[in-house]
N, C-alpha and C positions, 0 to 999 in steps of 0.2 A: 233262083230255078220256082216257076210258077206252083201256088199249091194247087190249082187245079189239076194241074198235073201229076201232083203225087198225090191228090187222092184217088184218082183212075189208075194209077200205078198200083196202089194198095189193092183195089178192086180185082185187078188184072192178076196180081199176086196169088190173092186168095182164089182165083179161079185154078190160077196154074197148079197149085197145092192139093186142090182138092180134085182137079182132073189130069193130073199128070199131064201138063198142055206142053210143049216145047217151045218157047220164046228167044226170037235173038237178043242178044246181049244189048243193053243201053248205053249209047254213047255220052258220056259224062264226066272227061277228063282223066279219070284213072282207069287201068286195066284191073277187073277181079274177074276170077271165073267161079260160078255157083261152088258153094258148097256142096258136096256129095252128102244125101239122105238128110240135110238140113229140111225141119217142118216148120209149119206154121205155129206151132204149140213154143217154140223154142222161145225163150225170155231173155231177148235183148232189153237191157236195162241201162239207165246212165245215173250215176251219183252227181247231184248238183246241189248239194248242200251248201255251196256259198252263194248260190245263185239272187240270193234278198238282201245279203249286204252289199255284194256285184251292182245292184239295181239301184240301192240307196247310194252308192257311190257315182252314178253315172256313165255306167256299163252300160253297152245297148249292142244286141244280137240284130242281125240282118238277116233277111232272106233271101235268095239268089238274084232279086230284080231290086235290091239295094233297098229295101224298105224296112222299117224300124218293126220287129216282130216278136211275138211271147217266146221263148225258150222252150218253155213246154211245149206249143203248138207245133215248133220247129222239130223236135225232137220226134212226136207223135209222127209230124209228117216225113221223117225220114225211115221210119220203122221199129223205132224205139217203143216196147210196151208198158216199162216201169220206171218210175223213180226211184232211188234210194238215197234216203237223209239219214245222216249221222245225230247221235243227243247226247248232250253232257249235261250232267245234270245240274251244275250251276257255274256257269263258263263267265263268271263275272268276279272282279275284285271289292275291297270291303266299301268302295265308293261307286259301285256299280259299272265302274269301267269294264267293256267285255274284253274278254282275252284274245279275240279275233278269231281267226280261222272258220268265217261264215257267221259268229255268234249263233252256233248250235244250239240253242234252246227247245224248251217243248213249245214256246209259241212259233218259233221256227219253223220245227217240224208239223205244228198245226198246220199253217200256210202252206208250208209244201205240199203236204198230204193233199188240200182242200184243192189247190190251183191243179195239180195232178190230176186228181178225179173229174176235175171239170172237164180236161183235155183228154178224157177216156184213158187215163194212165193208171196203172194199180201203184202201189208204195210198197217197199222194202225199208224198216225200220231196224236200223242199226245203233244199239244200245250199246256206248264204249263205257257204261257204268264208270267212271272218272268226269272231272270238271272241266279236263282236255283231254288234245290227244292220245290215245292209246293203242299202242301198237308193240310189237316184243320188244322193243328195250323199256317202255315203259309202260305201266298198268298202274296208273298213281288212283288211291282211292280219294272218293270225292271228301271234301272239306268235311259235310255233315257227319259221314260214315266213320270219320277218324277216332280211334279210342274203341269202336265196338269189337266184342267177340265177333267169330265167325260166326255165331248160329245170330247172333244182333243185326250184324251185317245182310245175313242171308233175308232174314224179316224187313229189314229196310230195304233191300234189294226186290223183294216180291212186292212191296207195299208202293214202291216206286214205278217200277214196270206195270202195275195192275192199273196206277192213276194215270200214267204216262199214255198209254193206249186205249183207254176210255176216251180221254181229251183229244185225241188223233181221229178216232172213230168219230166222237160227236161234231168234228169240223167237216166231217164227209169224204175221208179217206178212205180207198179202199184196198185195206191191207192185207197182199198177198205172200209177206214172209216178214220174218221176224227174228234178227240176230241178235242173239244173246249174247253179247260180246265183242269187241275187235281186235281179231289178229294174237286171244291169247294163247299164243304158246307156252308160254312161260309165266306168266300171272294174270292175276284179274282182279282189278277192284282191290289191289292193294296186297292180295294175298298169294303167295310164292307157293306153296303147298299144294299136289294136284290134289289129295283129298279136300282140303277147304275150298279150292277151285271148283271142283264137283258139286261140292254143296251150294255153292252160287249159282251154279248151270241148273242145278236141277230147280231152285228156287226160279230162277228167269224163267224156264222152261212153263212150270207148274203156272205162273203166271199167266204167259200167253195163253197155255190152253183154257184157264179160267175167263179170260177176258177177249181172248179173239180167237174164239175154236176153230174159223176159219184159215186161220192162218197157219203156215208153216215155220215151224221151229229149226231154226239155223244156228249152227255154231262156226264159228270162222278162224282160220289159222293163214299164218302170213306165207305160206310158198305149198306147191302139191309135196305132201310127206303124209304117208299114210300111221305114223307113230302116234299119233293124237287119237287118231279111232282106238286103237290098242287102249290108250289110256281109258277113254270114255266109255268103253266096252268092258273094261274090267271094274269099271264104279257106276254102271247100271246108269247112266245120265238118260235122260228122255229128250230124244230130238229127230229132226225129221230130215236134213240136210247139211251135207258136210260141207262148208265153204272154204275153197283156198283164194289165198290173192295168186296170180299171176303175171308178173311185170316180166317179158320175154329178154330183157337187159340184165335181170337181176336172177331168175329162178329157175335156169336150167333149160332142158330141152322141151322140147313139144313132145317126142315119143313119152321122156318120163311124166310129163304132165295127164297125158293119154292113162299111162298105166297105172298112176295112181286113183285118177276117177272109177277107172274100171274095176280094181282091186276093192275100192270102198263100197262099191254097188254089189260085188261078187260075194267080198266074204263079211262084209257086216251089214248088208241090205239096206243100207242110204241112200238117198238121192245126193245129188252134187251138183254145183254152184260156182261158177268161176266169179266171186266177187268183188275181185277188183282188176283191171287190166287197161292198158294205155300203150301208148309208143309216141315218139316225137318225132314231128316233120320239120322238125330244121332246129339246127343247133344255134339261133338268134335267141338272145335275150328281150325280152319285152318291157322289163321294166326295173331294170336293177338291182333285184333280189336274181342270186345266182341259182341256175337251173338244177333240178334235182338230177338232170342225166344232159347230156352225157357227164359222168365224173366217176369215182372212186369204186371200180369194182362191175362198173357197167360194161356188158358185151352187146354192140351193136351190130347185131348178124342183119339187120336190112337196113337199107340207106335212111341217113337222116332228112327225108323227103316227103312231099306228101305220098308219092305213088309208094315209100318203103312204107308209111303208115299204113298205107291201104292192103300191100304184102302182109305185113305184121298180122293187122287184124283179121285179114280173110284167113291165114293160117291158124290164129287162138281158134277164129270159128270152127274151122275144121277140127283142130283136135278135140275141143268141146264138145262137138258132135259124134266124133269118133268115141270119145270116153263116155256118153251117154249122159252129159250134164243138163240140167235144166236149161241155163242159159248162161250169161255171162254179163257183168256190169261193167261198162267205160267209167273209169274214174272219172270226176269233175273236168267233162269236156268242155267245157265255157268258163273255166277259170282265168279270166282275160285282164290284161293290165288295166288299173283303174288310170282314168283323165289326168291328165296334169303333163307340164313343159319341163316340170323340174322335177329330182326324186324328192325336194321337200313337198312340193304339191302333192305329190301320189302319197307319201309318208301320213300327210294330214289326214287322207282319207281311211288309210289304212286304220290308223289310230280311230277316227271319228265313229267311223262305219264297220269295221271290224274285217275288213274285205281282204287284208292277207293273211298271210297261212299263221302269223301270232301279231299280237299288239306288246307294247314295253309292258302293258298291265299287268301279262300273264308273267313276269319277273316273279311277281309273289307268290305264282302256285306252283310257275316250273321254271326254277334261276339257273337251271343246268344247261336248259335246250331254249327254252322258247326266251328268257331271259338274254340270253346272249346272242340270239342269234334272228329275234323280230323282225319282220317288215314284209314284203309282198308276196306275189305267186313265185313260187318256183315250176309252176308246172304249167308257165302259160306256152312253152315250145312242144306240150302234149295233147294241147286242144284239139278239138274239130272245127274251130274257128281261126282265123288272123288275130293277130293282136289287133284288130281295129274292130274286129266282132263279125265279119262277114263270113260266111260259112265254107268250108272247105271241101271237096269233093266226097272227102272221106267221112264227114257227119251223115252221109247215105249209107252206109255200109252195112246197115242190117237189111237193107233193101237189096244191095249189091250181091250179097252174098247168096240171095236168092235170086235175082235175075242177070245176075254178069254187069259188067261195064266194060265198054271200051274208051279210046280215047284215040286222038290223032299221033302216031308215033314220033317220038323226039327222045333226044339223051336226055336220062334222067340225074345220072352220075358218072363219077369216073373211078374206076377201082386204084387204090394204092398199090401203087407200082412197089418190088420188091428186087434187091441184088444182092449178091454176096461176091466179096471179092478178099484176094489173099493181101496179108500187108505186102508192100515192095513190085507187087505188080500192077499192070496197068489195069483202069477200072473200064469196067464193061456195062454201061447202064442200060435196059432194055430201049428199042428202037419207037417199041408201040407203049400204048397202055389200052388197056380196054374201057370203051366208052359202053357203059350200060343203060340200057332203052327201057322204056317204062311198059313194054311188053316182055322184059326179061330177056330180052335176047341182047348180045354183044358184039360190039366190030371191035377189031383192032384199030387204033388212030395213032399217027405217027407224033412223037412228042422232041420238043428241043429243052434238052436240061442245061439248068444254070450253070455255065463252066467255071464260073467264080467257085461256086459252091464243091463243084467236083474238084476241082484243084486242090481245096483245101484240105477235103477229105483224103484225097491222094498223098496229101503230106503228112497229113494227122497221124495215119498208122493205126493202130484196132482201136474198133470205136464202131460207135451206131451215128451216121449220120442222115438228116433229111435233106433232100435234092428236090428242090422247087423246079416246076419246068410247066411248059404252056402245050397245050393239045387243044386243038380246032378252036384256038382264042382262049380257053378255058384254063384255070390253074388247076394242077395236078401236083402228088407227091410220088416220091419214091423214096422210100426208106430202103439207104445203101448200110449194109454189114460190112466191116471190114476184117477181119478175122485172123489169126497165125492159122499152121495145117492142124484140124482138128482130129482127133482118132476117136472120138463118139459119134454114134451113129445117132439121127434125127435129136442133135443138140438143144433146137429149140424148137422141137414140139409139132415142126411144120407139116410133117407128115401125119397123117392121122392114124397109121398103125405103130402099134404101141410095144409091139413084140420085143424089143431089144430094151427094153424097161422094165424091172421087176418093181411093184409097188405092193406094198403092205399094209392096210389098213388096219393097224394094230388095234385089236380088239372090237374092229367093226365099227368104233365110235363117232368118226369123223363122216358129219352130212355129205359131203361133196368134196370129193379127191378125184380129179381126173383133168385130162386133157381139154383143152376148152379154146375156139378162136375168140380176140378180141380186136377192139378198134382203141381201146384207148390205155387199156393195162399193159401193153407188151413192151418188151425191151426193143426189138425189132420182128421185123415179119409180121406174123398174123396170128401167131399161137402162143401157148404157154402150159403150163402145168400150175392147176389152179385148188385151191383147199379152201373151206370153208365148213365152221358147224358154230349152231345159238349160243354153244356153251364150251367146247372143247377139240380140240383134233389133237391127234397124235399118229402118224407114219412115216415109213421110211418109202425112198425111190431113188434106185440105185442101178447100173448098168457095169456089167462084167466086160473088159477087153482082152485083147489077146493077139498074140503078133507083133508086140510093139520090140524094135530095135534096143538092146539092151539099152541105159542110158537115164538123163535127169530128165522130168517132166513137171509142168505145174497144173494144178487144174483149180478152177473156179467156176463159179455159178452167178447169175443175178437174182435178188429176190425184193419185192415189194410188198408191203402189207398193214394192216393194222388193228385195232381194236383187242389189243392181246394183253393180257396182264402178266401173269405166271407164265415165263417163257423158258424153254429151253430147245434150243436150235441149236443143229453146227453141220457143217459138211465134212467129210469123212474120207478114207483112204483104206483099203483093206488088199495088203498083199501076203501069199501065202499063209492066209486065213484068221490074219493077225494084223490087227485096227493097226495101220502106219503110224498117223498121224489125224488129227482134227483140227476143226479151225470155228469159232463161233460164229453166229450170226442172228439177228432179230429182224420184228418188224417194227414198223415206228408209226408212219403215216403213205399215205396213198403217194407213187411216184418218188418216193424217196428210197434210191433202189442202194442195196446194200451189195456188197461184191466180195465175199469171203474168197481168201485165196489159201491152197497150200501150197509152197513151190518148191523145188527142188527134189522133188520124189524119184527116189535111186530105183530103178525097174532093172532088174537083171535076168529075170527068165520069161519076160516079157508079156507077164499078165499082172493085170489089176483090177481091182474094183473100185468104183467113184462111187458117193452116194450121200444123200442129204437127210437127216433126221429130223424131224419137225414134231414139237410139243408145245401145246400153250393152251390158254384157259383166258376165257374175259367174256366181254359183251358182244359174242358175234365173232371171234379172230378169225382173220381171212389173210390169205398172201396167194402171190404171183412167184412161180420160179419159171425163169427163164435164160435163154443165153448161155448152156452149159459151155466148159471148154477143157479139153484135155491135148495139152502141146508140149511139143519139146522146149525145155528151157532155155532162153537165149541168154 
């Protein structure tokens, strides 16, 4: 797309915002409706911390005409207003080899800040206060700060922050915001006590005030949650902006996001910002490094297509506007595969220039994660460019959220069909599947199913079977569940109504415990019962059944999950107010389904309660319950 066109578009957009002129949507390959209430000062941002190492590795981005172009200029012309850069203290081993991940040292931050300013873009500085990645699961102290007391570490953090900001400002950067820490939910720079963490945050905040007084002080947490605001308020931490990460495949509903943003503003008087977000445009992998998404725990509410990516970004932008956020930041929109015909050739570049998420040299600092799984980028399918560096239409989502965008109507994806049959009865697979168009409309399309797979499912009895089919020449799938007579209501949580289930979040401690729809985590259908907490979960879920014919029954369910160390989980049966029986269960890893069963339950009065109790702690215990079954014993 010509740069001149976008320069004109930006000028026209500014006039629209000032004079509220109504313009028709622009035709550019994706359908996007303008976001209601979006204003000109909404801070569309992009984290491109890996850009220098990618350029050194030979990665090239192109404009719409196929010409090699500067990434900073492309982002500016697409409507982005700021660049975010992460900053590590000393991301090198003793021999001077980089840990990778973009080699985000101070020199890198200075150069990115300089180039951002040259292109009229502001800078968001993201201090990790670590020598490598800092996130909810690891907040490792910089090597130079090991052995320091909290007070000494706070002094070192203050001095380091001041020195770094002075250098970045001297390079010419226009700093708009400074993050004092990155996703500091449970720790910061190796400190895990919130009183100690608050001392470090105060030192960082004071450094920003003293060195870059025009910049906003931001604190950043890994998901939409108000609990951290209470912890900060109780300790009188000075800051301006409450930042959250929001990845729609991990972090719940947009409604919750809006509520959190509004609550922070109303109850704590703080501004808000979505510091990280993104979405996939394909399930393909560009470089042999396993993609982060789709993977364990990821819920794909939008199709894994370019239009699906546009739909996700439009929805997130609207939620940010509704919640009163300052803006949002797309995380690493150009972390693309490095050149190379073989994995060995690409690996050599990752190692030499640090353009993968981690190099083998990071093992000396982070042996339990980077030391085991170092390699390329797991984010290439979430870029706003294709694997070769050519821009996707979604690169321009900041503009399209203001102007709108249209495209030639076409099928974007096909919905996964579902079917349920009782064992021993003839199978009835759906005659059609829904073709989902890029404008959001759907049409039923005739489908031909694989007869051999259907016959195998017929003979296989109770179970879940994927059946392949062809619709309009495209491959489609039906998830077939063959079941015995089931006396439970909504046993697979396919219906949104949950009145038949009683759920108790014991002590209110579990952060996430609810029905959820999913693509990758289900046992069958499209929904399940989800739980997660960064520290510990404890809840029960049960259903009462009446009107059963006297006899023997079997009760079972399916469970998968992980990241739990201490576990106390079981299913149970209650009859006449007494626990009749229990069966233990546990979570191990993603898609390793457990199938606890209590067999030959004697029911005499026609009433029974069946349920599950889950208690676990660890590094973010999570799990999924699906396909509950109460049937007559065979």
